[in-house]
PQR file with spaces between the fields and no chain letter, atoms N, CA, C, O and H, PARSE charges and radii, in Angstrom:
ATOM       1  N    MET     1     -14.364   -4.610   -0.857 -0.4000 1.5000
ATOM       2  CA   MET     1     -12.931   -4.842   -0.744 -0.0000 2.0000
ATOM       3  C    MET     1     -12.656   -5.740    0.455  0.5500 1.7000
ATOM       4  O    MET     1     -13.259   -5.590    1.517 -0.5500 1.4000
ATOM       5  N    ALA     2     -11.754   -6.652    0.264 -0.4000 1.5000
ATOM       6  CA   ALA     2     -11.358   -7.542    1.351 -0.0000 2.0000
ATOM       7  C    ALA     2     -10.033   -7.049    1.934  0.5500 1.7000
ATOM       8  O    ALA     2      -8.964   -7.291    1.373 -0.5500 1.4000
ATOM       9  H    ALA     2     -11.264   -6.774   -0.599  0.4000 1.0000
ATOM      10  N    TRP     3     -10.121   -6.359    3.061 -0.4000 1.5000
ATOM      11  CA   TRP     3      -8.918   -5.833    3.707 -0.0000 2.0000
ATOM      12  C    TRP     3      -8.211   -6.946    4.467  0.5500 1.7000
ATOM      13  O    TRP     3      -8.839   -7.786    5.111 -0.5500 1.4000
ATOM      14  H    TRP     3     -10.989   -6.162    3.517  0.4000 1.0000
ATOM      15  N    ARG     4      -6.864   -6.925    4.370 -0.4000 1.5000
ATOM      16  CA   ARG     4      -6.032   -7.911    5.073 -0.0000 2.0000
ATOM      17  C    ARG     4      -5.033   -7.179    5.952  0.5500 1.7000
ATOM      18  O    ARG     4      -4.608   -6.068    5.634 -0.5500 1.4000
ATOM      19  H    ARG     4      -6.354   -6.243    3.846  0.4000 1.0000
ATOM      20  N    ARG     5      -4.669   -7.796    7.039 -0.4000 1.5000
ATOM      21  CA   ARG     5      -3.691   -7.207    7.959 -0.0000 2.0000
ATOM      22  C    ARG     5      -2.286   -7.385    7.383  0.5500 1.7000
ATOM      23  O    ARG     5      -1.940   -8.468    6.912 -0.5500 1.4000
ATOM      24  H    ARG     5      -5.014   -8.699    7.297  0.4000 1.0000
ATOM      25  N    VAL     6      -1.483   -6.330    7.420 -0.4000 1.5000
ATOM      26  CA   VAL     6      -0.119   -6.372    6.896 -0.0000 2.0000
ATOM      27  C    VAL     6       0.716   -7.410    7.642  0.5500 1.7000
ATOM      28  O    VAL     6       1.511   -8.122    7.029 -0.5500 1.4000
ATOM      29  H    VAL     6      -1.764   -5.450    7.803  0.4000 1.0000
ATOM      30  N    GLU     7       0.542   -7.500    8.964 -0.4000 1.5000
ATOM      31  CA   GLU     7       1.375   -8.420    9.749 -0.0000 2.0000
ATOM      32  C    GLU     7       1.113   -9.882    9.414  0.5500 1.7000
ATOM      33  O    GLU     7       1.902  -10.747    9.794 -0.5500 1.4000
ATOM      34  H    GLU     7      -0.104   -6.921    9.463  0.4000 1.0000
ATOM      35  N    GLN     8       0.026  -10.177    8.711 -0.4000 1.5000
ATOM      36  CA   GLN     8      -0.271  -11.550    8.319 -0.0000 2.0000
ATOM      37  C    GLN     8       0.501  -11.971    7.073  0.5500 1.7000
ATOM      38  O    GLN     8       0.458  -13.136    6.677 -0.5500 1.4000
ATOM      39  H    GLN     8      -0.615   -9.474    8.402  0.4000 1.0000
ATOM      40  N    GLY     9       1.200  -11.033    6.461 -0.4000 1.5000
ATOM      41  CA   GLY     9       2.021  -11.352    5.295 -0.0000 2.0000
ATOM      42  C    GLY     9       1.215  -11.391    4.013  0.5500 1.7000
ATOM      43  O    GLY     9       0.028  -11.065    3.992 -0.5500 1.4000
ATOM      44  H    GLY     9       1.236  -10.087    6.783  0.4000 1.0000
ATOM      45  N    GLY    10       1.887  -11.799    2.939 -0.4000 1.5000
ATOM      46  CA   GLY    10       1.251  -11.916    1.646 -0.0000 2.0000
ATOM      47  C    GLY    10       1.098  -10.603    0.892  0.5500 1.7000
ATOM      48  O    GLY    10       0.405  -10.557   -0.125 -0.5500 1.4000
ATOM      49  H    GLY    10       2.851  -12.064    2.956  0.4000 1.0000
ATOM      50  N    VAL    11       1.736   -9.525    1.374 -0.4000 1.5000
ATOM      51  CA   VAL    11       1.635   -8.228    0.701 -0.0000 2.0000
ATOM      52  C    VAL    11       2.432   -8.290   -0.605  0.5500 1.7000
ATOM      53  O    VAL    11       3.606   -8.659   -0.585 -0.5500 1.4000
ATOM      54  H    VAL    11       2.298   -9.563    2.201  0.4000 1.0000
ATOM      55  N    PRO    12       1.818   -7.936   -1.742 -0.5600 1.5000
ATOM      56  CA   PRO    12       2.552   -7.930   -3.013  0.2800 2.0000
ATOM      57  C    PRO    12       3.700   -6.929   -2.975  0.5500 1.7000
ATOM      58  O    PRO    12       3.573   -5.856   -2.384 -0.5500 1.4000
ATOM      59  N    VAL    13       4.807   -7.273   -3.599 -0.4000 1.5000
ATOM      60  CA   VAL    13       5.981   -6.404   -3.643 -0.0000 2.0000
ATOM      61  C    VAL    13       6.051   -5.748   -5.024  0.5500 1.7000
ATOM      62  O    VAL    13       5.788   -6.384   -6.045 -0.5500 1.4000
ATOM      63  H    VAL    13       4.910   -8.144   -4.079  0.4000 1.0000
ATOM      64  N    ASN    14       6.410   -4.465   -5.030 -0.4000 1.5000
ATOM      65  CA   ASN    14       6.572   -3.686   -6.263 -0.0000 2.0000
ATOM      66  C    ASN    14       5.329   -3.691   -7.142  0.5500 1.7000
ATOM      67  O    ASN    14       5.418   -3.776   -8.367 -0.5500 1.4000
ATOM      68  H    ASN    14       6.624   -3.948   -4.201  0.4000 1.0000
ATOM      69  N    ARG    15       4.159   -3.597   -6.492 -0.4000 1.5000
ATOM      70  CA   ARG    15       2.897   -3.493   -7.222 -0.0000 2.0000
ATOM      71  C    ARG    15       1.979   -2.552   -6.447  0.5500 1.7000
ATOM      72  O    ARG    15       1.782   -2.738   -5.246 -0.5500 1.4000
ATOM      73  H    ARG    15       4.087   -3.527   -5.497  0.4000 1.0000
ATOM      74  N    PRO    16       1.419   -1.552   -7.108 -0.5600 1.5000
ATOM      75  CA   PRO    16       0.533   -0.621   -6.401  0.2800 2.0000
ATOM      76  C    PRO    16      -0.683   -1.341   -5.807  0.5500 1.7000
ATOM      77  O    PRO    16      -1.332   -2.147   -6.475 -0.5500 1.4000
ATOM      78  N    ILE    17      -0.972   -1.037   -4.555 -0.4000 1.5000
ATOM      79  CA   ILE    17      -2.131   -1.586   -3.853 -0.0000 2.0000
ATOM      80  C    ILE    17      -2.761   -0.466   -3.024  0.5500 1.7000
ATOM      81  O    ILE    17      -2.194    0.622   -2.918 -0.5500 1.4000
ATOM      82  H    ILE    17      -0.445   -0.382   -4.012  0.4000 1.0000
ATOM      83  N    LEU    18      -3.907   -0.725   -2.447 -0.4000 1.5000
ATOM      84  CA   LEU    18      -4.534    0.230   -1.542 -0.0000 2.0000
ATOM      85  C    LEU    18      -4.138   -0.129   -0.116  0.5500 1.7000
ATOM      86  O    LEU    18      -4.155   -1.300    0.262 -0.5500 1.4000
ATOM      87  H    LEU    18      -4.367   -1.609   -2.533  0.4000 1.0000
ATOM      88  N    VAL    19      -3.784    0.875    0.671 -0.4000 1.5000
ATOM      89  CA   VAL    19      -3.396    0.645    2.061 -0.0000 2.0000
ATOM      90  C    VAL    19      -4.104    1.634    2.975  0.5500 1.7000
ATOM      91  O    VAL    19      -4.531    2.705    2.544 -0.5500 1.4000
ATOM      92  H    VAL    19      -3.770    1.827    0.364  0.4000 1.0000
ATOM      93  N    ARG    20      -4.219    1.258    4.239 -0.4000 1.5000
ATOM      94  CA   ARG    20      -4.715    2.150    5.299 -0.0000 2.0000
ATOM      95  C    ARG    20      -3.736    2.053    6.460  0.5500 1.7000
ATOM      96  O    ARG    20      -3.238    0.975    6.784 -0.5500 1.4000
ATOM      97  H    ARG    20      -3.872    0.388    4.589  0.4000 1.0000
ATOM      98  N    THR    21      -3.467    3.206    7.083 -0.4000 1.5000
ATOM      99  CA   THR    21      -2.585    3.202    8.250 -0.0000 2.0000
ATOM     100  C    THR    21      -3.376    3.076    9.538  0.5500 1.7000
ATOM     101  O    THR    21      -2.838    2.654   10.561 -0.5500 1.4000
ATOM     102  H    THR    21      -3.872    4.081    6.819  0.4000 1.0000
ATOM     103  N    ILE    22      -4.654    3.441    9.494 -0.4000 1.5000
ATOM     104  CA   ILE    22      -5.558    3.310   10.643 -0.0000 2.0000
ATOM     105  C    ILE    22      -6.845    2.697   10.122  0.5500 1.7000
ATOM     106  O    ILE    22      -7.383    3.137    9.107 -0.5500 1.4000
ATOM     107  H    ILE    22      -5.090    3.785    8.662  0.4000 1.0000
ATOM     108  N    GLU    23      -7.338    1.681   10.819 -0.4000 1.5000
ATOM     109  CA   GLU    23      -8.560    1.014   10.380 -0.0000 2.0000
ATOM     110  C    GLU    23      -9.684    2.028   10.216  0.5500 1.7000
ATOM     111  O    GLU    23      -9.937    2.840   11.107 -0.5500 1.4000
ATOM     112  H    GLU    23      -6.901    1.323   11.644  0.4000 1.0000
ATOM     113  N    GLY    24     -10.345    1.976    9.088 -0.4000 1.5000
ATOM     114  CA   GLY    24     -11.442    2.876    8.814 -0.0000 2.0000
ATOM     115  C    GLY    24     -11.045    4.150    8.083  0.5500 1.7000
ATOM     116  O    GLY    24     -11.916    4.856    7.575 -0.5500 1.4000
ATOM     117  H    GLY    24     -10.139    1.317    8.364  0.4000 1.0000
ATOM     118  N    ASP    25      -9.748    4.465    8.014 -0.4000 1.5000
ATOM     119  CA   ASP    25      -9.296    5.644    7.271 -0.0000 2.0000
ATOM     120  C    ASP    25      -9.486    5.431    5.779  0.5500 1.7000
ATOM     121  O    ASP    25      -9.622    4.299    5.316 -0.5500 1.4000
ATOM     122  H    ASP    25      -9.040    3.891    8.427  0.4000 1.0000
ATOM     123  N    ALA    26      -9.495    6.517    5.038 -0.4000 1.5000
ATOM     124  CA   ALA    26      -9.575    6.428    3.581 -0.0000 2.0000
ATOM     125  C    ALA    26      -8.307    5.758    3.052  0.5500 1.7000
ATOM     126  O    ALA    26      -7.207    6.075    3.507 -0.5500 1.4000
ATOM     127  H    ALA    26      -9.384    7.437    5.414  0.4000 1.0000
ATOM     128  N    PRO    27      -8.445    4.848    2.111 -0.5600 1.5000
ATOM     129  CA   PRO    27      -7.268    4.168    1.562  0.2800 2.0000
ATOM     130  C    PRO    27      -6.444    5.088    0.663  0.5500 1.7000
ATOM     131  O    PRO    27      -6.966    6.028    0.064 -0.5500 1.4000
ATOM     132  N    VAL    28      -5.157    4.800    0.584 -0.4000 1.5000
ATOM     133  CA   VAL    28      -4.253    5.499   -0.329 -0.0000 2.0000
ATOM     134  C    VAL    28      -3.521    4.461   -1.164  0.5500 1.7000
ATOM     135  O    VAL    28      -3.406    3.302   -0.765 -0.5500 1.4000
ATOM     136  H    VAL    28      -4.732    4.037    1.071  0.4000 1.0000
ATOM     137  N    VAL    29      -3.030    4.879   -2.318 -0.4000 1.5000
ATOM     138  CA   VAL    29      -2.250    3.998   -3.180 -0.0000 2.0000
ATOM     139  C    VAL    29      -0.809    4.003   -2.690  0.5500 1.7000
ATOM     140  O    VAL    29      -0.226    5.060   -2.450 -0.5500 1.4000
ATOM     141  H    VAL    29      -3.124    5.821   -2.641  0.4000 1.0000
ATOM     142  N    ALA    30      -0.248    2.817   -2.545 -0.4000 1.5000
ATOM     143  CA   ALA    30       1.142    2.688   -2.107 -0.0000 2.0000
ATOM     144  C    ALA    30       1.700    1.370   -2.628  0.5500 1.7000
ATOM     145  O    ALA    30       0.966    0.542   -3.169 -0.5500 1.4000
ATOM     146  H    ALA    30      -0.722    1.959   -2.741  0.4000 1.0000
ATOM     147  N    PHE    31       3.007    1.186   -2.459 -0.4000 1.5000
ATOM     148  CA   PHE    31       3.615   -0.092   -2.799 -0.0000 2.0000
ATOM     149  C    PHE    31       4.771   -0.383   -1.857  0.5500 1.7000
ATOM     150  O    PHE    31       5.394    0.528   -1.312 -0.5500 1.4000
ATOM     151  H    PHE    31       3.603    1.859   -2.019  0.4000 1.0000
ATOM     152  N    LEU    32       5.043   -1.652   -1.679 -0.4000 1.5000
ATOM     153  CA   LEU    32       6.126   -2.126   -0.825 -0.0000 2.0000
ATOM     154  C    LEU    32       7.298   -2.505   -1.715  0.5500 1.7000
ATOM     155  O    LEU    32       7.137   -3.300   -2.641 -0.5500 1.4000
ATOM     156  H    LEU    32       4.537   -2.392   -2.123  0.4000 1.0000
ATOM     157  N    SER    33       8.473   -1.951   -1.450 -0.4000 1.5000
ATOM     158  CA   SER    33       9.656   -2.240   -2.260 -0.0000 2.0000
ATOM     159  C    SER    33      10.297   -3.558   -1.830  0.5500 1.7000
ATOM     160  O    SER    33       9.939   -4.130   -0.800 -0.5500 1.4000
ATOM     161  H    SER    33       8.605   -1.305   -0.698  0.4000 1.0000
ATOM     162  N    ASN    34      11.243   -4.029   -2.628 -0.4000 1.5000
ATOM     163  CA   ASN    34      12.003   -5.228   -2.289 -0.0000 2.0000
ATOM     164  C    ASN    34      12.717   -5.076   -0.951  0.5500 1.7000
ATOM     165  O    ASN    34      12.955   -6.061   -0.252 -0.5500 1.4000
ATOM     166  H    ASN    34      11.534   -3.565   -3.465  0.4000 1.0000
ATOM     167  N    GLU    35      13.057   -3.839   -0.599 -0.4000 1.5000
ATOM     168  CA   GLU    35      13.769   -3.554    0.647 -0.0000 2.0000
ATOM     169  C    GLU    35      12.821   -3.425    1.832  0.5500 1.7000
ATOM     170  O    GLU    35      13.247   -3.077    2.934 -0.5500 1.4000
ATOM     171  H    GLU    35      12.864   -3.039   -1.167  0.4000 1.0000
ATOM     172  N    GLN    36      11.522   -3.705    1.611 -0.4000 1.5000
ATOM     173  CA   GLN    36      10.491   -3.637    2.645 -0.0000 2.0000
ATOM     174  C    GLN    36      10.245   -2.214    3.136  0.5500 1.7000
ATOM     175  O    GLN    36       9.960   -1.993    4.313 -0.5500 1.4000
ATOM     176  H    GLN    36      11.176   -3.987    0.716  0.4000 1.0000
ATOM     177  N    ILE    37      10.359   -1.245    2.216 -0.4000 1.5000
ATOM     178  CA   ILE    37      10.063    0.155    2.500 -0.0000 2.0000
ATOM     179  C    ILE    37       8.774    0.500    1.765  0.5500 1.7000
ATOM     180  O    ILE    37       8.621    0.172    0.588 -0.5500 1.4000
ATOM     181  H    ILE    37      10.590   -1.424    1.260  0.4000 1.0000
ATOM     182  N    TRP    38       7.840    1.168    2.460 -0.4000 1.5000
ATOM     183  CA   TRP    38       6.574    1.575    1.860 -0.0000 2.0000
ATOM     184  C    TRP    38       6.731    2.921    1.172  0.5500 1.7000
ATOM     185  O    TRP    38       7.273    3.862    1.752 -0.5500 1.4000
ATOM     186  H    TRP    38       7.965    1.435    3.416  0.4000 1.0000
ATOM     187  N    TYR    39       6.254    3.010   -0.074 -0.4000 1.5000
ATOM     188  CA   TYR    39       6.275    4.248   -0.849 -0.0000 2.0000
ATOM     189  C    TYR    39       4.855    4.609   -1.260  0.5500 1.7000
ATOM     190  O    TYR    39       4.030    3.727   -1.494 -0.5500 1.4000
ATOM     191  H    TYR    39       5.814    2.245   -0.544  0.4000 1.0000
ATOM     192  N    SER    40       4.572    5.894   -1.347 -0.4000 1.5000
ATOM     193  CA   SER    40       3.235    6.340   -1.741 -0.0000 2.0000
ATOM     194  C    SER    40       3.149    6.457   -3.259  0.5500 1.7000
ATOM     195  O    SER    40       4.156    6.643   -3.942 -0.5500 1.4000
ATOM     196  H    SER    40       5.243    6.611   -1.157  0.4000 1.0000
ATOM     197  N    GLY    41       1.933    6.345   -3.765 -0.4000 1.5000
ATOM     198  CA   GLY    41       1.685    6.506   -5.188 -0.0000 2.0000
ATOM     199  C    GLY    41       1.756    5.208   -5.953  0.5500 1.7000
ATOM     200  O    GLY    41       2.184    4.180   -5.429 -0.5500 1.4000
ATOM     201  H    GLY    41       1.115    6.195   -3.209  0.4000 1.0000
ATOM     202  N    GLY    42       1.334    5.269   -7.195 -0.4000 1.5000
ATOM     203  CA   GLY    42       1.294    4.081   -8.030 -0.0000 2.0000
ATOM     204  C    GLY    42       2.357    4.044   -9.096  0.5500 1.7000
ATOM     205  O    GLY    42       2.378    3.117   -9.905 -0.5500 1.4000
ATOM     206  H    GLY    42       0.987    6.105   -7.620  0.4000 1.0000
ATOM     207  N    ALA    43       3.251    5.031   -9.124 -0.4000 1.5000
ATOM     208  CA   ALA    43       4.240    5.121  -10.195 -0.0000 2.0000
ATOM     209  C    ALA    43       5.507    4.320   -9.916  0.5500 1.7000
ATOM     210  O    ALA    43       6.412    4.299  -10.749 -0.5500 1.4000
ATOM     211  H    ALA    43       3.234    5.784   -8.467  0.4000 1.0000
ATOM     212  N    LEU    44       5.590    3.665   -8.767 -0.4000 1.5000
ATOM     213  CA   LEU    44       6.757    2.877   -8.368 -0.0000 2.0000
ATOM     214  C    LEU    44       8.040    3.715   -8.331  0.5500 1.7000
ATOM     215  O    LEU    44       9.124    3.227   -8.653 -0.5500 1.4000
ATOM     216  H    LEU    44       4.854    3.683   -8.090  0.4000 1.0000
ATOM     217  N    VAL    45       7.897    4.980   -7.934 -0.4000 1.5000
ATOM     218  CA   VAL    45       9.052    5.867   -7.773 -0.0000 2.0000
ATOM     219  C    VAL    45       9.589    5.699   -6.363  0.5500 1.7000
ATOM     220  O    VAL    45       8.866    5.891   -5.385 -0.5500 1.4000
ATOM     221  H    VAL    45       7.017    5.377   -7.673  0.4000 1.0000
ATOM     222  N    GLN    46      10.860    5.340   -6.265 -0.4000 1.5000
ATOM     223  CA   GLN    46      11.465    5.108   -4.959 -0.0000 2.0000
ATOM     224  C    GLN    46      12.490    6.187   -4.664  0.5500 1.7000
ATOM     225  O    GLN    46      13.622    6.134   -5.146 -0.5500 1.4000
ATOM     226  H    GLN    46      11.447    5.184   -7.060  0.4000 1.0000
ATOM     227  N    ASN    47      12.080    7.180   -3.858 -0.4000 1.5000
ATOM     228  CA   ASN    47      13.019    8.185   -3.382 -0.0000 2.0000
ATOM     229  C    ASN    47      12.506    8.734   -2.060  0.5500 1.7000
ATOM     230  O    ASN    47      11.415    8.380   -1.613 -0.5500 1.4000
ATOM     231  H    ASN    47      11.161    7.224   -3.467  0.4000 1.0000
ATOM     232  N    SER    48      13.286    9.590   -1.448 -0.4000 1.5000
ATOM     233  CA   SER    48      12.940   10.056   -0.103 -0.0000 2.0000
ATOM     234  C    SER    48      11.647   10.862   -0.072  0.5500 1.7000
ATOM     235  O    SER    48      11.009   10.940    0.977 -0.5500 1.4000
ATOM     236  H    SER    48      14.172    9.878   -1.811  0.4000 1.0000
ATOM     237  N    THR    49      11.243   11.459   -1.177 -0.4000 1.5000
ATOM     238  CA   THR    49      10.012   12.252   -1.175 -0.0000 2.0000
ATOM     239  C    THR    49       8.761   11.395   -1.324  0.5500 1.7000
ATOM     240  O    THR    49       7.654   11.875   -1.080 -0.5500 1.4000
ATOM     241  H    THR    49      11.762   11.396   -2.030  0.4000 1.0000
ATOM     242  N    THR    50       8.920   10.131   -1.723 -0.4000 1.5000
ATOM     243  CA   THR    50       7.748    9.275   -1.888 -0.0000 2.0000
ATOM     244  C    THR    50       7.606    8.241   -0.776  0.5500 1.7000
ATOM     245  O    THR    50       6.707    7.402   -0.832 -0.5500 1.4000
ATOM     246  H    THR    50       9.819    9.742   -1.921  0.4000 1.0000
ATOM     247  N    VAL    51       8.479    8.285    0.237 -0.4000 1.5000
ATOM     248  CA   VAL    51       8.357    7.344    1.358 -0.0000 2.0000
ATOM     249  C    VAL    51       7.036    7.620    2.068  0.5500 1.7000
ATOM     250  O    VAL    51       6.717    8.768    2.377 -0.5500 1.4000
ATOM     251  H    VAL    51       9.209    8.966    0.282  0.4000 1.0000
ATOM     252  N    LEU    52       6.277    6.568    2.321 -0.4000 1.5000
ATOM     253  CA   LEU    52       4.986    6.706    2.993 -0.0000 2.0000
ATOM     254  C    LEU    52       5.220    7.176    4.424  0.5500 1.7000
ATOM     255  O    LEU    52       6.104    6.660    5.109 -0.5500 1.4000
ATOM     256  H    LEU    52       6.536    5.635    2.070  0.4000 1.0000
ATOM     257  N    GLY    53       4.441    8.144    4.878 -0.4000 1.5000
ATOM     258  CA   GLY    53       4.641    8.775    6.179 -0.0000 2.0000
ATOM     259  C    GLY    53       4.363    7.882    7.376  0.5500 1.7000
ATOM     260  O    GLY    53       4.853    8.164    8.469 -0.5500 1.4000
ATOM     261  H    GLY    53       3.723    8.563    4.321  0.4000 1.0000
ATOM     262  N    ALA    54       3.594    6.817    7.207 -0.4000 1.5000
ATOM     263  CA   ALA    54       3.263    5.909    8.308 -0.0000 2.0000
ATOM     264  C    ALA    54       3.217    4.487    7.763  0.5500 1.7000
ATOM     265  O    ALA    54       2.952    4.276    6.579 -0.5500 1.4000
ATOM     266  H    ALA    54       3.195    6.588    6.319  0.4000 1.0000
ATOM     267  N    THR    55       3.470    3.537    8.611 -0.4000 1.5000
ATOM     268  CA   THR    55       3.441    2.143    8.189 -0.0000 2.0000
ATOM     269  C    THR    55       2.001    1.654    8.094  0.5500 1.7000
ATOM     270  O    THR    55       1.250    1.752    9.064 -0.5500 1.4000
ATOM     271  H    THR    55       3.685    3.708    9.573  0.4000 1.0000
ATOM     272  N    PRO    56       1.607    1.130    6.935 -0.5600 1.5000
ATOM     273  CA   PRO    56       0.241    0.625    6.785  0.2800 2.0000
ATOM     274  C    PRO    56      -0.044   -0.551    7.710  0.5500 1.7000
ATOM     275  O    PRO    56       0.842   -1.347    8.019 -0.5500 1.4000
ATOM     276  N    THR    57      -1.296   -0.643    8.145 -0.4000 1.5000
ATOM     277  CA   THR    57      -1.733   -1.772    8.969 -0.0000 2.0000
ATOM     278  C    THR    57      -2.589   -2.730    8.170  0.5500 1.7000
ATOM     279  O    THR    57      -2.692   -3.908    8.512 -0.5500 1.4000
ATOM     280  H    THR    57      -2.016    0.004    7.893  0.4000 1.0000
ATOM     281  N    GLU    58      -3.217   -2.225    7.086 -0.4000 1.5000
ATOM     282  CA   GLU    58      -4.086   -3.056    6.260 -0.0000 2.0000
ATOM     283  C    GLU    58      -3.834   -2.773    4.785  0.5500 1.7000
ATOM     284  O    GLU    58      -3.391   -1.685    4.415 -0.5500 1.4000
ATOM     285  H    GLU    58      -3.133   -1.268    6.809  0.4000 1.0000
ATOM     286  N    TRP    59      -4.120   -3.764    3.949 -0.4000 1.5000
ATOM     287  CA   TRP    59      -3.972   -3.579    2.512 -0.0000 2.0000
ATOM     288  C    TRP    59      -5.044   -4.387    1.782  0.5500 1.7000
ATOM     289  O    TRP    59      -5.620   -5.325    2.335 -0.5500 1.4000
ATOM     290  H    TRP    59      -4.480   -4.648    4.249  0.4000 1.0000
ATOM     291  N    CYS    60      -5.299   -4.005    0.535 -0.4000 1.5000
ATOM     292  CA   CYS    60      -6.202   -4.785   -0.315 -0.0000 2.0000
ATOM     293  C    CYS    60      -5.878   -4.514   -1.772  0.5500 1.7000
ATOM     294  O    CYS    60      -5.268   -3.505   -2.125 -0.5500 1.4000
ATOM     295  H    CYS    60      -4.831   -3.244    0.086  0.4000 1.0000
ATOM     296  N    GLU    61      -6.307   -5.451   -2.603 -0.4000 1.5000
ATOM     297  CA   GLU    61      -6.168   -5.302   -4.048 -0.0000 2.0000
ATOM     298  C    GLU    61      -7.267   -4.361   -4.520  0.5500 1.7000
ATOM     299  O    GLU    61      -8.417   -4.505   -4.103 -0.5500 1.4000
ATOM     300  H    GLU    61      -6.802   -6.271   -2.316  0.4000 1.0000
ATOM     301  N    PRO    62      -6.940   -3.401   -5.380 -0.5600 1.5000
ATOM     302  CA   PRO    62      -7.984   -2.529   -5.916  0.2800 2.0000
ATOM     303  C    PRO    62      -8.937   -3.319   -6.815  0.5500 1.7000
ATOM     304  O    PRO    62      -8.514   -4.215   -7.546 -0.5500 1.4000
ATOM     305  N    GLN    63     -10.214   -2.980   -6.753 -0.4000 1.5000
ATOM     306  CA   GLN    63     -11.240   -3.679   -7.535 -0.0000 2.0000
ATOM     307  C    GLN    63     -12.062   -2.669   -8.323  0.5500 1.7000
ATOM     308  O    GLN    63     -12.159   -1.505   -7.934 -0.5500 1.4000
ATOM     309  H    GLN    63     -10.557   -2.252   -6.159  0.4000 1.0000
ATOM     310  N    GLY    64     -12.648   -3.105   -9.416 -0.4000 1.5000
ATOM     311  CA   GLY    64     -13.573   -2.284  -10.192 -0.0000 2.0000
ATOM     312  C    GLY    64     -13.008   -0.929  -10.567  0.5500 1.7000
ATOM     313  O    GLY    64     -11.939   -0.830  -11.169 -0.5500 1.4000
ATOM     314  H    GLY    64     -12.569   -4.051   -9.732  0.4000 1.0000
ATOM     315  N    GLU    65     -13.746    0.123  -10.201 -0.4000 1.5000
ATOM     316  CA   GLU    65     -13.327    1.490  -10.553 -0.0000 2.0000
ATOM     317  C    GLU    65     -12.065    1.915   -9.842  0.5500 1.7000
ATOM     318  O    GLU    65     -11.418    2.871  -10.270 -0.5500 1.4000
ATOM     319  H    GLU    65     -14.615    0.043   -9.713  0.4000 1.0000
ATOM     320  N    GLU    66     -11.694    1.242   -8.775 -0.4000 1.5000
ATOM     321  CA   GLU    66     -10.485    1.610   -8.023 -0.0000 2.0000
ATOM     322  C    GLU    66      -9.246    0.969   -8.623  0.5500 1.7000
ATOM     323  O    GLU    66      -8.129    1.241   -8.185 -0.5500 1.4000
ATOM     324  H    GLU    66     -12.220    0.465   -8.427  0.4000 1.0000
ATOM     325  N    ARG    67      -9.436    0.128   -9.614 -0.4000 1.5000
ATOM     326  CA   ARG    67      -8.299   -0.549  -10.233 -0.0000 2.0000
ATOM     327  C    ARG    67      -7.283    0.477  -10.721  0.5500 1.7000
ATOM     328  O    ARG    67      -7.663    1.490  -11.308 -0.5500 1.4000
ATOM     329  H    ARG    67     -10.344   -0.093   -9.970  0.4000 1.0000
ATOM     330  N    LEU    68      -6.010    0.231  -10.489 -0.4000 1.5000
ATOM     331  CA   LEU    68      -4.956    1.208  -10.827 -0.0000 2.0000
ATOM     332  C    LEU    68      -4.479    1.050  -12.240  0.5500 1.7000
ATOM     333  O    LEU    68      -3.599    1.791  -12.680 -0.5500 1.4000
ATOM     334  H    LEU    68      -5.701   -0.592  -10.012  0.4000 1.0000
């Protein structure tokens, strides 16, 4: 997987991707909304219970078996 820094831009919007909040942590599925709010999960559900608890620092496109 090719991890990219969130601050460098280019994060896909409204599409499930893998993210990490701390370098080296296990990745989780999340997505960035049009409003620039991070939500957890791959179902694109936007509500207060799905808001990601921490801002991701890295992201990558899922590959192979990790494909969503």
